[in-house]
C-alpha positions in Angstrom: 72.3 -29.7 -67.5 71.9 -31.7 -64.4 74.0 -30.8 -61.5 76.0 -33.4 -59.7 76.1 -31.6 -56.5 73.7 -32.8 -53.8 70.6 -30.8 -53.3 71.5 -29.7 -49.8 71.9 -26.2 -48.3 75.5 -25.1 -48.8 76.3 -27.7 -51.5 74.5 -26.1 -54.4 76.6 -23.4 -56.1 73.5 -21.8 -57.7 71.7 -21.1 -54.5 70.9 -17.5 -53.4 73.5 -16.4 -51.0 71.3 -13.6 -49.5 68.6 -16.1 -48.5 69.2 -16.7 -44.8 66.6 -19.3 -44.2 64.7 -22.1 -45.9 61.4 -22.1 -44.2 58.5 -24.1 -45.5 55.6 -22.2 -47.2 52.4 -22.1 -45.1 49.4 -24.0 -46.3 47.4 -20.8 -46.8 50.1 -19.4 -49.0 50.3 -22.6 -51.0 46.5 -22.5 -51.4 46.7 -19.0 -52.7 49.5 -19.9 -55.1 47.5 -22.8 -56.4 44.3 -20.7 -56.7 44.2 -19.1 -60.1 41.2 -16.9 -59.5 42.5 -15.4 -56.3 41.3 -11.7 -56.5 42.2 -8.8 -54.2 39.5 -7.4 -51.9 37.1 -5.2 -53.6 36.6 -1.7 -52.3 33.1 -0.3 -51.8 31.9 3.3 -51.2 31.1 3.8 -47.6 27.6 5.3 -46.9 28.8 7.4 -43.9 32.1 7.8 -42.2 32.5 6.8 -38.7 33.7 9.5 -36.3 37.2 9.3 -35.0 37.1 7.3 -31.8 40.2 7.4 -29.6 39.8 5.2 -26.5 40.6 6.7 -23.2 44.0 5.5 -22.0 43.7 6.6 -18.4 42.9 4.2 -15.7 43.7 0.5 -15.8 40.1 -0.4 -14.8 38.7 1.3 -17.9 37.5 -1.4 -20.3 39.2 0.4 -23.2 42.5 0.7 -21.4 45.4 -0.1 -23.8 43.1 -0.8 -26.7 44.2 0.5 -30.1 42.4 1.5 -33.2 43.6 3.0 -36.5 42.3 6.4 -35.5 44.9 6.5 -32.7 47.8 6.5 -35.2 46.5 9.2 -37.6 48.4 12.5 -37.7 46.7 15.3 -35.9 47.2 18.0 -38.5 46.5 16.4 -41.9 44.0 16.5 -44.8 41.8 13.5 -44.5 40.6 13.8 -48.1 44.1 13.4 -49.5 44.9 10.6 -47.2 42.0 8.5 -48.3 43.5 8.2 -51.8 46.5 6.3 -50.4 44.8 4.3 -47.6 44.6 0.6 -48.1 41.2 -1.1 -48.2 41.6 -2.6 -44.7 42.0 0.9 -43.3 39.1 2.5 -45.2 36.7 -0.4 -44.4 37.8 -0.7 -40.7 34.8 -1.1 -38.4 32.3 -1.1 -41.3 30.1 -4.2 -40.8 26.9 -5.4 -42.6 24.4 -7.1 -40.4 21.7 -9.4 -41.6 19.0 -11.5 -39.9 18.2 -15.0 -41.2 16.8 -18.4 -40.2 16.9 -22.0 -41.3 14.7 -24.9 -40.5 16.1 -27.8 -38.5 14.3 -31.2 -38.1 13.5 -32.4 -34.6 13.0 -36.1 -34.0 11.5 -38.0 -31.1 9.6 -35.0 -29.8 5.8 -34.8 -29.2 6.0 -31.0 -29.0 7.5 -30.2 -32.4 8.6 -31.6 -35.7 11.0 -28.9 -36.7 12.7 -25.9 -35.1 13.2 -22.4 -36.6 16.8 -21.4 -35.8 17.2 -17.6 -36.1 20.7 -16.2 -36.8 22.5 -12.9 -37.0 25.1 -12.7 -39.8 27.9 -10.1 -39.7 29.9 -9.3 -42.8 33.1 -7.4 -42.3 34.0 -5.2 -45.2 37.6 -4.9 -43.9 38.6 -8.4 -44.9 35.4 -9.9 -46.3 35.0 -12.3 -43.4 31.8 -13.6 -41.9 30.7 -14.4 -38.3 27.4 -15.8 -37.3 25.7 -15.7 -33.8 22.5 -17.2 -32.6 20.5 -15.4 -29.9 20.0 -17.5 -26.8 16.6 -18.8 -25.9 15.7 -20.0 -22.4 15.3 -23.8 -22.2 15.9 -24.3 -25.9 17.8 -27.5 -25.5 20.4 -26.6 -28.2 23.8 -24.9 -27.7 23.4 -21.2 -28.8 25.6 -18.2 -29.0 28.6 -18.3 -31.4 27.4 -20.2 -34.4 30.4 -19.5 -36.8 33.6 -17.8 -35.8 34.9 -15.0 -38.0 36.4 -16.3 -41.2 36.2 -16.1 -44.9 33.6 -18.4 -46.4 33.8 -20.0 -49.9 30.8 -20.0 -52.2 28.9 -23.3 -52.5 29.0 -23.3 -56.3 32.5 -24.6 -56.4 34.0 -21.5 -58.0 36.6 -21.3 -55.2 35.8 -17.7 -54.6 34.7 -16.1 -51.3 31.3 -14.7 -50.5 31.0 -11.0 -51.3 28.3 -8.5 -50.3 26.4 -8.9 -53.6 25.5 -12.5 -52.5 23.4 -11.3 -49.6 19.8 -10.5 -50.7 16.7 -10.3 -48.5 14.1 -12.9 -49.1 16.7 -15.1 -50.8 18.7 -18.1 -49.6 22.5 -18.2 -49.0 24.4 -21.4 -48.3 27.1 -21.3 -45.7 28.9 -24.5 -44.9 25.9 -26.6 -46.0 23.3 -24.5 -44.1 20.7 -22.9 -46.3 19.8 -19.6 -44.6 16.9 -17.4 -45.6 17.6 -13.7 -45.0 14.6 -11.7 -43.8 16.0 -8.4 -42.4 19.0 -6.1 -42.1 19.8 -2.9 -40.3 19.6 0.7 -41.5 23.3 1.0 -42.2 23.3 -2.1 -44.4 20.4 -0.7 -46.4 22.3 2.6 -46.9 25.3 0.6 -48.1 23.4 -1.3 -50.8 21.6 1.9 -52.0 25.1 3.4 -52.4 26.2 0.6 -54.7 23.0 0.7 -56.6 21.5 -2.6 -55.3 18.7 -1.7 -52.8 17.5 -4.5 -50.6 13.8 -5.7 -50.5 11.4 -5.0 -47.6 11.9 -7.0 -44.4 9.4 -9.7 -43.3 8.7 -11.7 -40.2 9.8 -15.3 -40.2 7.3 -18.0 -39.4 7.2 -19.2 -35.8 7.6 -22.8 -34.7 5.7 -24.8 -32.0 8.5 -24.2 -29.5 8.2 -20.5 -29.8 4.4 -20.4 -29.6 4.0 -22.9 -26.7 7.1 -22.3 -24.7 8.4 -18.8 -25.3 5.0 -17.1 -25.2 4.6 -16.2 -21.6 1.1 -16.1 -20.1 0.3 -12.6 -18.7 -2.5 -13.0 -16.1 -5.2 -10.4 -16.1 -5.6 -8.7 -12.8 -9.2 -8.9 -11.4 -9.3 -5.8 -9.3 -12.9 -6.4 -8.4 -12.2 -9.9 -7.0 -9.1 -8.6 -5.2 -11.1 -5.9 -3.5 -13.8 -8.4 -2.6 -11.3 -10.8 -1.0 -9.6 -8.0 0.9 -12.9 -6.8 2.4 -13.8 -10.4 3.1 -10.7 -10.7 5.3 -11.4 -7.4 7.0 -9.1 -5.2 5.0 -9.4 -3.3 1.7 -9.4 0.4 1.1 -11.9 2.9 -0.2 -11.8 3.6 -3.9 -11.7 7.4 -3.4 -9.6 8.6 -0.5 -11.1 12.1 -1.0 -14.6 10.7 -0.5 -13.5 9.0 2.7 -11.8 12.0 4.2 -14.7 14.4 3.4 -17.6 12.1 4.4 -16.1 10.1 7.3 -18.7 9.5 10.1 -21.5 11.1 8.0 -24.4 8.7 7.8 -27.8 9.1 6.2 -30.6 7.6 8.3 -33.9 6.5 6.7 -37.0 4.8 8.3 -38.3 2.1 6.1 -41.1 -0.5 6.3 -41.4 -4.0 4.8 -43.2 -6.4 7.2 -42.1 -4.5 10.2 -40.3 -1.2 10.6 -36.5 -0.9 10.0 -33.8 1.7 10.1 -31.6 2.0 7.0 -28.2 3.6 7.3 -26.3 4.9 4.3 -22.6 5.5 4.9 -21.4 8.4 2.7 -17.7 7.5 3.3 -17.8 4.3 1.2 -21.4 4.1 -0.2 -22.4 1.1 2.0 -25.8 0.3 3.4 -27.0 -1.6 6.4 -30.5 -2.3 7.7 -31.3 -2.7 11.4 -34.4 -3.9 13.1 -36.3 -1.7 15.6 -36.6 -3.9 18.7 -39.0 -2.9 21.3 -39.8 -4.4 24.7 -42.5 -7.1 24.9 -42.9 -7.1 21.1 -43.0 -10.9 21.0 -40.2 -11.0 18.4 -36.8 -12.5 18.8 -34.4 -9.5 19.0 -32.2 -9.7 15.9 -29.8 -6.8 15.5 -29.2 -6.8 11.7 -31.6 -7.3 8.8 -28.7 -6.7 6.3 -25.1 -6.4 7.2 -23.1 -3.4 6.0 -22.3 -3.8 2.3 -22.6 -2.1 -1.1 -26.0 -2.7 -2.5 -26.4 -3.5 -6.2 -29.4 -2.1 -8.1 -30.1 -5.5 -9.7 -29.9 -8.7 -7.8 -28.2 -11.6 -9.7 -26.3 -14.7 -8.6 -22.8 -14.0 -10.0 -19.4 -15.0 -8.8 -18.3 -13.2 -5.7 -17.1 -9.7 -6.5 -18.4 -9.6 -10.1 -20.3 -6.4 -9.7 -19.3 -3.0 -10.9 -19.3 0.4 -9.2 -21.9 1.9 -11.5 -24.4 -0.8 -10.5 -24.5 0.2 -6.8 -27.3 2.3 -5.2 -26.4 6.0 -4.7 -28.1 8.6 -2.4 -30.0 10.0 -5.4 -31.6 6.6 -6.0 -33.4 6.8 -2.6 -36.5 8.9 -3.0 -39.5 9.4 -0.8 -42.7 7.7 -2.1 -40.8 5.1 -4.3 -40.1 1.7 -2.9 -36.5 0.6 -2.5 -35.9 -2.9 -3.8 -33.2 -4.7 -1.9 -32.5 -8.2 -3.0 -36.0 -8.6 -4.5 -37.6 -7.3 -1.4 -39.5 -4.0 -1.3 -39.0 -1.4 1.4 -41.3 1.6 1.7 -39.5 4.8 2.8 -41.4 6.6 5.5 -39.0 9.4 6.4 -35.5 10.4 7.6 -33.7 12.2 10.3 -32.8 16.0 10.3 -29.3 15.5 9.1 -30.5 13.4 6.1 -33.1 16.0 5.3 -30.5 18.8 5.4 -28.1 16.8 3.2 -30.8 16.3 0.5 -31.7 19.9 0.5 -28.1 21.0 0.1 -27.0 18.3 -2.4 -30.1 17.6 -4.5 -32.5 20.4 -3.6 -35.0 17.9 -2.5 -37.3 18.3 0.5 -37.2 14.9 2.2 -39.9 14.6 5.0 -39.1 13.7 8.5 -40.7 10.8 10.3 -40.4 7.3 11.4 -40.4 5.3 14.6 -37.4 6.1 16.8 -35.3 3.3 18.3 -36.1 2.8 22.0 -33.1 3.6 24.1 -32.2 1.3 26.9 -33.0 2.9 30.3 -30.2 3.5 32.6 -30.4 1.4 35.7 -30.6 3.6 38.8 -29.7 0.9 41.3 -26.0 1.0 40.5 -24.0 2.2 43.4 -20.6 3.6 42.6 -18.2 3.0 45.5 -15.6 5.6 46.3 -12.2 5.2 44.6 -9.7 3.4 46.8 -6.8 5.4 45.3 -5.2 2.4 43.5 -4.9 2.8 39.7 -6.8 5.1 37.5 -10.4 5.9 38.5 -11.7 5.8 34.9 -10.2 2.3 34.6 -11.8 1.2 37.8 -15.3 2.4 36.7 -15.1 -0.1 33.8 -15.6 -3.0 36.2 -18.8 -1.4 37.5 -20.7 -0.7 34.2 -19.6 -3.8 32.3 -19.0 -7.5 33.2 -16.1 -7.5 30.8 -14.6 -4.1 31.1 -13.1 -2.2 28.2 -10.1 0.2 28.5 -11.2 3.9 28.8 -10.9 5.8 25.5 -8.4 8.6 25.4 -9.0 11.9 23.6 -6.7 11.3 20.6 -6.7 14.9 19.3 -5.9 16.3 22.8 -3.1 13.8 23.1 -1.6 14.8 19.8 -2.1 18.6 20.0 -0.9 19.1 23.6 2.5 17.4 23.9 3.4 20.1 26.4 4.6 19.8 30.1 4.3 22.5 32.7 7.0 22.4 35.5 6.7 24.0 38.9 9.1 24.2 41.9 7.3 23.4 45.2 8.0 22.8 48.9 6.1 21.1 51.7 3.8 23.4 53.6 4.5 21.9 57.0 6.0 22.8 60.3 8.1 19.6 60.7 11.7 20.6 60.7 12.8 17.5 58.7 10.4 18.4 55.9 10.6 22.1 55.8 13.6 22.3 53.4 12.5 19.5 51.0 12.1 20.7 47.4 10.0 19.1 44.7 9.4 19.4 41.0 5.7 19.1 40.0 5.2 18.3 36.3 1.7 18.7 34.7 1.1 16.9 31.4 -1.4 18.7 29.2 -2.1 15.7 26.9 -3.9 13.7 29.6 -4.1 16.1 32.7 -1.9 13.9 34.8 0.6 15.0 37.5 4.1 13.7 38.4 5.9 14.8 41.6 9.7 14.3 41.7 12.2 15.1 44.5 15.7 16.1 43.3 18.8 14.7 44.9 20.1 16.5 48.1 23.4 15.1 49.3 23.7 14.0 52.9 20.0 14.7 53.5 19.2 11.1 54.6 16.0 11.2 52.4 15.8 9.0 49.3 15.4 11.0 46.1 13.5 10.2 42.9 9.8 9.8 42.2 7.6 11.0 45.0 4.1 10.5 43.5 3.3 8.3 40.5 2.2 9.9 37.2 -1.6 9.8 37.1 -4.6 12.0 37.4 -5.2 13.4 40.9 -8.2 15.2 42.3 -8.1 18.6 43.8 -9.5 18.5 47.4 -9.9 22.3 47.4 -12.0 22.3 44.2 -14.9 19.8 44.9 -12.6 16.8 44.2 -12.3 17.7 40.5 -9.3 16.6 38.6 -6.4 19.1 38.5 -6.3 21.6 35.7 -3.8 24.3 34.8 -6.0 26.9 36.5 -5.4 25.2 39.9 -1.6 25.4 39.6 -0.8 29.1 40.2 2.6 30.2 41.6 2.2 31.3 45.2 -0.9 29.2 45.9 -1.1 26.1 48.1 -2.2 22.8 46.4 -3.1 19.5 48.0 -2.1 16.4 46.0 -3.0 13.0 47.3 -3.1 14.4 50.9 0.2 16.2 50.7 0.2 20.0 50.9 2.7 21.8 48.6 3.5 25.5 48.3 4.2 26.5 44.6 7.3 28.7 44.6 8.3 29.1 41.0 8.0 27.7 37.4 10.3 27.5 34.4 10.4 30.0 31.5 8.2 27.9 29.2 5.5 27.6 31.8 5.5 31.4 32.3 5.2 32.0 28.6 2.4 29.4 28.3 0.4 30.9 31.1 0.9 34.4 29.6 -0.5 33.2 26.2 -3.4 31.2 27.5 -4.5 33.0 30.6 -4.7 36.7 29.8 
């Protein structure tokens, strides 16, 4: 019987009085009501249980701060086996995800590099609600937007059955269609394999997908091969480089084998044991009629066989070693024969100790330049260092005098003495000085301490340099000349040594017993 009342809220007597609202039904609910084959989520046996993970709730800068999981709300004292019987599927399958790797082929137009592109994807299947999310690993300069390929959602099958995709639809080496994209699965992780073995449907073996032109030409990076021989050659060409064996350099530094050889004239061959290099010098004599040329062959490693290769393309085992130089056998250097006539005493001793070979002595010695006797050395004028001034006498372009490096390093010690003027002048009788002797370079420094209201400027009295002892044949001062109680004359000034510091007393006691 049709009702005459208007179909409005409050005018229909048959309406439900306990219904407080009349909201519209959502589209998803209506779709579920219209779908006849709507089935509940299927539960699967879990291959392994995840450990209980309770995020740390301390510290607001912790990335897990205020995050929640189902494990946080579980009772502390309970039987987990009995609880699993009453847990819903979305709790049992929480954080259980299947991961597959797949690819699909996409056509590329208007490109001379490629005709198609292989797009590789990672598919995540969430057992909690049977939803799917797809991501695409990012490639540098790919030209396509990559990253999130499909946001997490349920996906219907492509056969028109109006049912969602379930785990049984994922099979390796088979295609699956998701929103019009046909994806070929080629791999899965270990947990996914254990899951399918638990349900009695093991997956096939994984395989590698084919590569496209973009991956082979663009993504494959060229790894240059290091040419260590060429690098060493260029470094030595620029004056640098290092010895291959540091132990060889430290043990054989400044050890040189000297041979007397003959080709068209007599030469001297030097073999440097520190780095296995060889040089050949001419023996120049006076009035020989030949243009004096210092080097026949500059210092270098000498290969056994001469060939025109690229610079540096020789190997260490092809170089001449000391055992290759034998008396009576010619030495071939760049297709030129050199007859070995003898060696010096050090080389002979080296061959006896190293190879038990008796190498004969002999050969023409190099003529030494005679020292000119007409050089008159003038007396030192007292300005600057005397050794430095002698450089202008022996050479047109003087070189700085060489210092004894080991003495400089090993004797960083100063000896200090207290001295007074040895004079009868009343204004100088009470003047006190500090004489410092530097053992590293045998130099002296005289310093006058400050005396208030003396009227004499304090500070440096004599510059630091080497001084000669007039009482000892004008020899340079040494620690033996500075004895407490004696009188010394420094640069014309006479000093009486009164005392020294405790370190100086100990040093003299240890070195002069």
